N, CA, C, O and CB atoms as a CASP TS submission, in Angstrom:
PFRMAT TS
TARGET T0000
AUTHOR 0000-0000-0000
METHOD Language model
MODEL 1
PARENT N/A
ATOM      1  N   UNK     1      56.390 -60.548  40.019  1.00  0.00           N
ATOM      2  CA  UNK     1      55.972 -59.240  40.492  1.00  0.00           C
ATOM      3  C   UNK     1      54.439 -59.167  40.483  1.00  0.00           C
ATOM      4  O   UNK     1      53.800 -59.497  39.483  1.00  0.00           O
ATOM      5  CB  UNK     1      56.591 -58.111  39.615  1.00  0.00           C
ATOM      6  N   UNK     2      53.878 -58.745  41.573  1.00  0.00           N
ATOM      7  CA  UNK     2      52.432 -58.656  41.730  1.00  0.00           C
ATOM      8  C   UNK     2      51.918 -57.293  41.262  1.00  0.00           C
ATOM      9  O   UNK     2      52.502 -56.266  41.607  1.00  0.00           O
ATOM     10  CB  UNK     2      52.038 -58.901  43.193  1.00  0.00           C
ATOM     11  N   UNK     3      50.831 -57.271  40.482  1.00  0.00           N
ATOM     12  CA  UNK     3      50.303 -55.977  40.022  1.00  0.00           C
ATOM     13  C   UNK     3      49.795 -55.135  41.192  1.00  0.00           C
ATOM     14  O   UNK     3      49.367 -55.665  42.218  1.00  0.00           O
ATOM     15  CB  UNK     3      49.171 -56.194  39.005  1.00  0.00           C
ATOM     16  N   UNK     4      49.850 -53.838  41.020  1.00  0.00           N
ATOM     17  CA  UNK     4      49.404 -52.908  42.051  1.00  0.00           C
ATOM     18  C   UNK     4      47.894 -53.022  42.257  1.00  0.00           C
ATOM     19  O   UNK     4      47.413 -52.926  43.386  1.00  0.00           O
ATOM     20  CB  UNK     4      49.788 -51.464  41.678  1.00  0.00           C
ATOM     21  N   UNK     5      47.147 -53.225  41.177  1.00  0.00           N
ATOM     22  CA  UNK     5      45.689 -53.326  41.268  1.00  0.00           C
ATOM     23  C   UNK     5      45.245 -54.487  40.387  1.00  0.00           C
ATOM     24  O   UNK     5      45.710 -54.631  39.256  1.00  0.00           O
ATOM     25  CB  UNK     5      44.988 -51.984  40.836  1.00  0.00           C
ATOM     26  N   UNK     6      44.359 -55.297  40.901  1.00  0.00           N
ATOM     27  CA  UNK     6      43.894 -56.408  40.071  1.00  0.00           C
ATOM     28  C   UNK     6      42.890 -55.922  39.035  1.00  0.00           C
ATOM     29  O   UNK     6      42.317 -54.840  39.163  1.00  0.00           O
ATOM     30  CB  UNK     6      43.268 -57.505  40.941  1.00  0.00           C
ATOM     31  N   UNK     7      42.691 -56.732  38.021  1.00  0.00           N
ATOM     32  CA  UNK     7      41.854 -56.333  36.890  1.00  0.00           C
ATOM     33  C   UNK     7      40.398 -56.118  37.297  1.00  0.00           C
ATOM     34  O   UNK     7      39.727 -55.254  36.731  1.00  0.00           O
ATOM     35  CB  UNK     7      41.929 -57.380  35.793  1.00  0.00           C
ATOM     36  N   UNK     8      39.901 -56.878  38.256  1.00  0.00           N
ATOM     37  CA  UNK     8      38.510 -56.700  38.700  1.00  0.00           C
ATOM     38  C   UNK     8      38.316 -55.329  39.339  1.00  0.00           C
ATOM     39  O   UNK     8      37.308 -54.665  39.098  1.00  0.00           O
ATOM     40  CB  UNK     8      38.114 -57.809  39.700  1.00  0.00           C
ATOM     41  N   UNK     9      39.272 -54.910  40.143  1.00  0.00           N
ATOM     42  CA  UNK     9      39.178 -53.585  40.773  1.00  0.00           C
ATOM     43  C   UNK     9      39.255 -52.483  39.723  1.00  0.00           C
ATOM     44  O   UNK     9      38.544 -51.482  39.818  1.00  0.00           O
ATOM     45  CB  UNK     9      40.298 -53.400  41.819  1.00  0.00           C
ATOM     46  N   UNK    10      40.108 -52.662  38.730  1.00  0.00           N
ATOM     47  CA  UNK    10      40.233 -51.672  37.660  1.00  0.00           C
ATOM     48  C   UNK    10      38.939 -51.581  36.861  1.00  0.00           C
ATOM     49  O   UNK    10      38.487 -50.484  36.533  1.00  0.00           O
ATOM     50  CB  UNK    10      41.408 -52.025  36.731  1.00  0.00           C
ATOM     51  N   UNK    11      38.347 -52.718  36.549  1.00  0.00           N
ATOM     52  CA  UNK    11      37.074 -52.713  35.814  1.00  0.00           C
ATOM     53  C   UNK    11      35.985 -52.022  36.622  1.00  0.00           C
ATOM     54  O   UNK    11      35.157 -51.301  36.067  1.00  0.00           O
ATOM     55  CB  UNK    11      36.642 -54.150  35.469  1.00  0.00           C
ATOM     56  N   UNK    12      35.986 -52.242  37.922  1.00  0.00           N
ATOM     57  CA  UNK    12      34.999 -51.603  38.785  1.00  0.00           C
ATOM     58  C   UNK    12      35.151 -50.087  38.761  1.00  0.00           C
ATOM     59  O   UNK    12      34.159 -49.363  38.670  1.00  0.00           O
ATOM     60  CB  UNK    12      35.127 -52.122  40.215  1.00  0.00           C
ATOM     61  N   UNK    13      36.385 -49.606  38.844  1.00  0.00           N
ATOM     62  CA  UNK    13      36.623 -48.162  38.792  1.00  0.00           C
ATOM     63  C   UNK    13      36.173 -47.571  37.466  1.00  0.00           C
ATOM     64  O   UNK    13      35.584 -46.491  37.432  1.00  0.00           O
ATOM     65  CB  UNK    13      38.101 -47.858  39.020  1.00  0.00           C
ATOM     66  N   UNK    14      36.446 -48.268  36.384  1.00  0.00           N
ATOM     67  CA  UNK    14      36.038 -47.788  35.062  1.00  0.00           C
ATOM     68  C   UNK    14      34.511 -47.787  34.949  1.00  0.00           C
ATOM     69  O   UNK    14      33.931 -46.856  34.391  1.00  0.00           O
ATOM     70  CB  UNK    14      36.662 -48.664  33.945  1.00  0.00           C
ATOM     71  N   UNK    15      33.866 -48.821  35.474  1.00  0.00           N
ATOM     72  CA  UNK    15      32.408 -48.880  35.416  1.00  0.00           C
ATOM     73  C   UNK    15      31.773 -47.719  36.183  1.00  0.00           C
ATOM     74  O   UNK    15      30.799 -47.127  35.719  1.00  0.00           O
ATOM     75  CB  UNK    15      31.910 -50.215  35.976  1.00  0.00           C
ATOM     76  N   UNK    16      32.315 -47.398  37.339  1.00  0.00           N
ATOM     77  CA  UNK    16      31.797 -46.271  38.114  1.00  0.00           C
ATOM     78  C   UNK    16      32.027 -44.964  37.352  1.00  0.00           C
ATOM     79  O   UNK    16      31.136 -44.117  37.288  1.00  0.00           O
ATOM     80  CB  UNK    16      32.468 -46.212  39.512  1.00  0.00           C
ATOM     81  N   UNK    17      33.215 -44.800  36.779  1.00  0.00           N
ATOM     82  CA  UNK    17      33.520 -43.579  36.033  1.00  0.00           C
ATOM     83  C   UNK    17      32.572 -43.420  34.847  1.00  0.00           C
ATOM     84  O   UNK    17      32.112 -42.313  34.568  1.00  0.00           O
ATOM     85  CB  UNK    17      34.981 -43.595  35.548  1.00  0.00           C
ATOM     86  N   UNK    18      32.279 -44.504  34.154  1.00  0.00           N
ATOM     87  CA  UNK    18      31.357 -44.445  33.015  1.00  0.00           C
ATOM     88  C   UNK    18      29.953 -44.080  33.499  1.00  0.00           C
ATOM     89  O   UNK    18      29.284 -43.251  32.880  1.00  0.00           O
ATOM     90  CB  UNK    18      31.334 -45.800  32.256  1.00  0.00           C
ATOM     91  N   UNK    19      29.506 -44.682  34.583  1.00  0.00           N
ATOM     92  CA  UNK    19      28.181 -44.376  35.121  1.00  0.00           C
ATOM     93  C   UNK    19      28.085 -42.905  35.520  1.00  0.00           C
ATOM     94  O   UNK    19      27.060 -42.266  35.283  1.00  0.00           O
ATOM     95  CB  UNK    19      27.870 -45.275  36.330  1.00  0.00           C
ATOM     96  N   UNK    20      29.122 -42.375  36.111  1.00  0.00           N
ATOM     97  CA  UNK    20      29.126 -40.959  36.505  1.00  0.00           C
ATOM     98  C   UNK    20      29.104 -40.073  35.258  1.00  0.00           C
ATOM     99  O   UNK    20      28.376 -39.081  35.221  1.00  0.00           O
ATOM    100  CB  UNK    20      30.371 -40.632  37.383  1.00  0.00           C
ATOM    101  N   UNK    21      29.888 -40.416  34.247  1.00  0.00           N
ATOM    102  CA  UNK    21      29.914 -39.622  33.016  1.00  0.00           C
ATOM    103  C   UNK    21      28.543 -39.631  32.333  1.00  0.00           C
ATOM    104  O   UNK    21      28.104 -38.605  31.813  1.00  0.00           O
ATOM    105  CB  UNK    21      30.991 -40.161  32.051  1.00  0.00           C
ATOM    106  N   UNK    22      27.877 -40.766  32.335  1.00  0.00           N
ATOM    107  CA  UNK    22      26.524 -40.850  31.763  1.00  0.00           C
ATOM    108  C   UNK    22      25.565 -39.962  32.552  1.00  0.00           C
ATOM    109  O   UNK    22      24.707 -39.299  31.969  1.00  0.00           O
ATOM    110  CB  UNK    22      26.017 -42.318  31.758  1.00  0.00           C
ATOM    111  N   UNK    23      25.711 -39.950  33.874  1.00  0.00           N
ATOM    112  CA  UNK    23      24.862 -39.096  34.709  1.00  0.00           C
ATOM    113  C   UNK    23      25.117 -37.619  34.404  1.00  0.00           C
ATOM    114  O   UNK    23      24.176 -36.828  34.338  1.00  0.00           O
ATOM    115  CB  UNK    23      25.113 -39.382  36.206  1.00  0.00           C
ATOM    116  N   UNK    24      26.370 -37.252  34.221  1.00  0.00           N
ATOM    117  CA  UNK    24      26.701 -35.856  33.886  1.00  0.00           C
ATOM    118  C   UNK    24      26.029 -35.469  32.579  1.00  0.00           C
ATOM    119  O   UNK    24      25.435 -34.396  32.476  1.00  0.00           O
ATOM    120  CB  UNK    24      28.240 -35.656  33.782  1.00  0.00           C
ATOM    121  N   UNK    25      26.121 -36.332  31.590  1.00  0.00           N
ATOM    122  CA  UNK    25      25.488 -36.038  30.295  1.00  0.00           C
ATOM    123  C   UNK    25      23.969 -35.987  30.435  1.00  0.00           C
ATOM    124  O   UNK    25      23.318 -35.104  29.875  1.00  0.00           O
ATOM    125  CB  UNK    25      25.887 -37.097  29.242  1.00  0.00           C
ATOM    126  N   UNK    26      23.418 -36.917  31.171  1.00  0.00           N
ATOM    127  CA  UNK    26      21.960 -36.991  31.317  1.00  0.00           C
ATOM    128  C   UNK    26      21.366 -35.839  32.099  1.00  0.00           C
ATOM    129  O   UNK    26      20.284 -35.350  31.773  1.00  0.00           O
ATOM    130  CB  UNK    26      21.584 -38.270  31.982  1.00  0.00           C
ATOM    131  N   UNK    27      22.073 -35.402  33.136  1.00  0.00           N
ATOM    132  CA  UNK    27      21.554 -34.316  33.976  1.00  0.00           C
ATOM    133  C   UNK    27      22.036 -32.946  33.533  1.00  0.00           C
ATOM    134  O   UNK    27      21.622 -31.932  34.094  1.00  0.00           O
ATOM    135  CB  UNK    27      21.949 -34.541  35.413  1.00  0.00           C
ATOM    136  N   UNK    28      22.905 -32.905  32.538  1.00  0.00           N
ATOM    137  CA  UNK    28      23.290 -31.635  31.949  1.00  0.00           C
ATOM    138  C   UNK    28      24.370 -30.867  32.677  1.00  0.00           C
ATOM    139  O   UNK    28      24.496 -29.659  32.474  1.00  0.00           O
ATOM    140  CB  UNK    28      22.123 -30.794  31.848  1.00  0.00           C
ATOM    141  N   UNK    29      25.146 -31.512  33.507  1.00  0.00           N
ATOM    142  CA  UNK    29      26.258 -30.811  34.146  1.00  0.00           C
ATOM    143  C   UNK    29      26.783 -31.529  35.371  1.00  0.00           C
ATOM    144  O   UNK    29      26.125 -32.401  35.939  1.00  0.00           O
ATOM    145  CB  UNK    29      25.838 -29.425  34.527  1.00  0.00           C
ATOM    146  N   UNK    30      27.976 -31.144  35.761  1.00  0.00           N
ATOM    147  CA  UNK    30      28.631 -31.751  36.921  1.00  0.00           C
ATOM    148  C   UNK    30      27.854 -31.509  38.206  1.00  0.00           C
ATOM    149  O   UNK    30      27.678 -32.421  39.015  1.00  0.00           O
ATOM    150  CB  UNK    30      30.042 -31.211  37.067  1.00  0.00           C
ATOM    151  N   UNK    31      27.393 -30.289  38.390  1.00  0.00           N
ATOM    152  CA  UNK    31      26.702 -29.931  39.631  1.00  0.00           C
ATOM    153  C   UNK    31      25.423 -30.710  39.841  1.00  0.00           C
ATOM    154  O   UNK    31      25.163 -31.219  40.931  1.00  0.00           O
ATOM    155  CB  UNK    31      26.395 -28.465  39.642  1.00  0.00           C
ATOM    156  N   UNK    32      24.619 -30.801  38.782  1.00  0.00           N
ATOM    157  CA  UNK    32      23.357 -31.541  38.898  1.00  0.00           C
ATOM    158  C   UNK    32      23.605 -33.026  39.141  1.00  0.00           C
ATOM    159  O   UNK    32      22.962 -33.645  39.988  1.00  0.00           O
ATOM    160  CB  UNK    32      22.510 -31.354  37.635  1.00  0.00           C
ATOM    161  N   UNK    33      24.552 -33.588  38.381  1.00  0.00           N
ATOM    162  CA  UNK    33      24.869 -35.012  38.549  1.00  0.00           C
ATOM    163  C   UNK    33      25.411 -35.273  39.948  1.00  0.00           C
ATOM    164  O   UNK    33      25.070 -36.277  40.573  1.00  0.00           O
ATOM    165  CB  UNK    33      25.893 -35.474  37.488  1.00  0.00           C
ATOM    166  N   UNK    34      26.247 -34.377  40.432  1.00  0.00           N
ATOM    167  CA  UNK    34      26.812 -34.541  41.778  1.00  0.00           C
ATOM    168  C   UNK    34      25.705 -34.573  42.822  1.00  0.00           C
ATOM    169  O   UNK    34      25.736 -35.391  43.742  1.00  0.00           O
ATOM    170  CB  UNK    34      27.806 -33.406  42.095  1.00  0.00           C
ATOM    171  N   UNK    35      24.733 -33.690  42.683  1.00  0.00           N
ATOM    172  CA  UNK    35      23.621 -33.657  43.632  1.00  0.00           C
ATOM    173  C   UNK    35      22.810 -34.938  43.617  1.00  0.00           C
ATOM    174  O   UNK    35      22.459 -35.474  44.668  1.00  0.00           O
ATOM    175  CB  UNK    35      22.720 -32.487  43.335  1.00  0.00           C
ATOM    176  N   UNK    36      22.514 -35.423  42.427  1.00  0.00           N
ATOM    177  CA  UNK    36      21.716 -36.643  42.292  1.00  0.00           C
ATOM    178  C   UNK    36      22.490 -37.861  42.806  1.00  0.00           C
ATOM    179  O   UNK    36      21.915 -38.744  43.444  1.00  0.00           O
ATOM    180  CB  UNK    36      21.306 -36.856  40.820  1.00  0.00           C
ATOM    181  N   UNK    37      23.786 -37.901  42.526  1.00  0.00           N
ATOM    182  CA  UNK    37      24.620 -39.045  42.922  1.00  0.00           C
ATOM    183  C   UNK    37      25.126 -38.942  44.361  1.00  0.00           C
ATOM    184  O   UNK    37      25.760 -39.867  44.868  1.00  0.00           O
ATOM    185  CB  UNK    37      25.802 -39.168  41.983  1.00  0.00           C
ATOM    186  N   UNK    38      24.846 -37.827  45.005  1.00  0.00           N
ATOM    187  CA  UNK    38      25.323 -37.576  46.378  1.00  0.00           C
ATOM    188  C   UNK    38      26.843 -37.633  46.459  1.00  0.00           C
ATOM    189  O   UNK    38      27.416 -38.219  47.378  1.00  0.00           O
ATOM    190  CB  UNK    38      24.715 -38.596  47.352  1.00  0.00           C
ATOM    191  N   UNK    39      27.488 -37.000  45.459  1.00  0.00           N
ATOM    192  CA  UNK    39      28.938 -36.868  45.421  1.00  0.00           C
ATOM    193  C   UNK    39      29.286 -35.386  45.333  1.00  0.00           C
ATOM    194  O   UNK    39      28.451 -34.566  44.951  1.00  0.00           O
ATOM    195  CB  UNK    39      29.547 -37.660  44.223  1.00  0.00           C
ATOM    196  N   UNK    40      30.502 -35.056  45.685  1.00  0.00           N
ATOM    197  CA  UNK    40      30.934 -33.673  45.499  1.00  0.00           C
ATOM    198  C   UNK    40      31.224 -33.440  44.016  1.00  0.00           C
ATOM    199  O   UNK    40      31.465 -34.385  43.264  1.00  0.00           O
ATOM    200  CB  UNK    40      32.193 -33.357  46.369  1.00  0.00           C
ATOM    201  N   UNK    41      31.198 -32.184  43.610  1.00  0.00           N
ATOM    202  CA  UNK    41      31.540 -31.863  42.220  1.00  0.00           C
ATOM    203  C   UNK    41      32.958 -32.307  41.909  1.00  0.00           C
ATOM    204  O   UNK    41      33.248 -32.754  40.799  1.00  0.00           O
ATOM    205  CB  UNK    41      31.386 -30.354  41.952  1.00  0.00           C
ATOM    206  N   UNK    42      33.837 -32.183  42.888  1.00  0.00           N
ATOM    207  CA  UNK    42      35.229 -32.603  42.706  1.00  0.00           C
ATOM    208  C   UNK    42      35.319 -34.102  42.422  1.00  0.00           C
ATOM    209  O   UNK    42      36.073 -34.524  41.545  1.00  0.00           O
ATOM    210  CB  UNK    42      36.060 -32.251  43.949  1.00  0.00           C
ATOM    211  N   UNK    43      34.559 -34.900  43.157  1.00  0.00           N
ATOM    212  CA  UNK    43      34.568 -36.351  42.944  1.00  0.00           C
ATOM    213  C   UNK    43      34.025 -36.699  41.564  1.00  0.00           C
ATOM    214  O   UNK    43      34.570 -37.565  40.880  1.00  0.00           O
ATOM    215  CB  UNK    43      33.743 -37.064  44.030  1.00  0.00           C
ATOM    216  N   UNK    44      32.958 -36.029  41.154  1.00  0.00           N
ATOM    217  CA  UNK    44      32.385 -36.271  39.834  1.00  0.00           C
ATOM    218  C   UNK    44      33.403 -35.907  38.762  1.00  0.00           C
ATOM    219  O   UNK    44      33.588 -36.655  37.802  1.00  0.00           O
ATOM    220  CB  UNK    44      31.078 -35.465  39.641  1.00  0.00           C
ATOM    221  N   UNK    45      34.052 -34.786  38.916  1.00  0.00           N
ATOM    222  CA  UNK    45      35.070 -34.351  37.967  1.00  0.00           C
ATOM    223  C   UNK    45      36.218 -35.364  37.875  1.00  0.00           C
ATOM    224  O   UNK    45      36.707 -35.647  36.781  1.00  0.00           O
ATOM    225  CB  UNK    45      35.611 -32.975  38.369  1.00  0.00           C
ATOM    226  N   UNK    46      36.641 -35.899  38.996  1.00  0.00           N
ATOM    227  CA  UNK    46      37.721 -36.892  39.003  1.00  0.00           C
ATOM    228  C   UNK    46      37.309 -38.151  38.251  1.00  0.00           C
ATOM    229  O   UNK    46      38.108 -38.712  37.501  1.00  0.00           O
ATOM    230  CB  UNK    46      38.118 -37.248  40.444  1.00  0.00           C
ATOM    231  N   UNK    47      36.086 -38.596  38.440  1.00  0.00           N
ATOM    232  CA  UNK    47      35.608 -39.781  37.732  1.00  0.00           C
ATOM    233  C   UNK    47      35.614 -39.542  36.233  1.00  0.00           C
ATOM    234  O   UNK    47      36.042 -40.407  35.468  1.00  0.00           O
ATOM    235  CB  UNK    47      34.199 -40.163  38.203  1.00  0.00           C
ATOM    236  N   UNK    48      35.146 -38.380  35.808  1.00  0.00           N
ATOM    237  CA  UNK    48      35.112 -38.057  34.387  1.00  0.00           C
ATOM    238  C   UNK    48      36.532 -37.977  33.839  1.00  0.00           C
ATOM    239  O   UNK    48      36.799 -38.459  32.738  1.00  0.00           O
ATOM    240  CB  UNK    48      34.362 -36.730  34.146  1.00  0.00           C
ATOM    241  N   UNK    49      37.437 -37.378  34.590  1.00  0.00           N
ATOM    242  CA  UNK    49      38.837 -37.273  34.162  1.00  0.00           C
ATOM    243  C   UNK    49      39.483 -38.629  33.943  1.00  0.00           C
ATOM    244  O   UNK    49      40.332 -38.779  33.064  1.00  0.00           O
ATOM    245  CB  UNK    49      39.634 -36.498  35.184  1.00  0.00           C
ATOM    246  N   UNK    50      39.086 -39.623  34.739  1.00  0.00           N
ATOM    247  CA  UNK    50      39.657 -40.966  34.589  1.00  0.00           C
ATOM    248  C   UNK    50      39.410 -41.541  33.201  1.00  0.00           C
ATOM    249  O   UNK    50      40.180 -42.371  32.718  1.00  0.00           O
ATOM    250  CB  UNK    50      39.079 -41.903  35.639  1.00  0.00           C
ATOM    251  N   UNK    51      38.342 -41.100  32.570  1.00  0.00           N
ATOM    252  CA  UNK    51      37.990 -41.624  31.257  1.00  0.00           C
ATOM    253  C   UNK    51      38.727 -40.922  30.117  1.00  0.00           C
ATOM    254  O   UNK    51      38.725 -41.406  28.985  1.00  0.00           O
ATOM    255  CB  UNK    51      36.506 -41.504  31.046  1.00  0.00           C
ATOM    256  N   UNK    52      39.343 -39.805  30.405  1.00  0.00           N
ATOM    257  CA  UNK    52      40.038 -39.053  29.350  1.00  0.00           C
ATOM    258  C   UNK    52      41.328 -39.735  28.951  1.00  0.00           C
ATOM    259  O   UNK    52      42.043 -39.244  28.077  1.00  0.00           O
ATOM    260  CB  UNK    52      40.331 -37.625  29.807  1.00  0.00           C
TER
END
């Protein structure tokens, strides 16, 4: 049985989520981080949720 997602892709998703979470902490909120990262607040929130 073949895995749905390979480990490299999973690590990449986690790395992006961690980078976004660090940006949220550094910029003091979802809205500010979203603006700097050129992402929607919803996308930033989803990345942070992945880490929970």
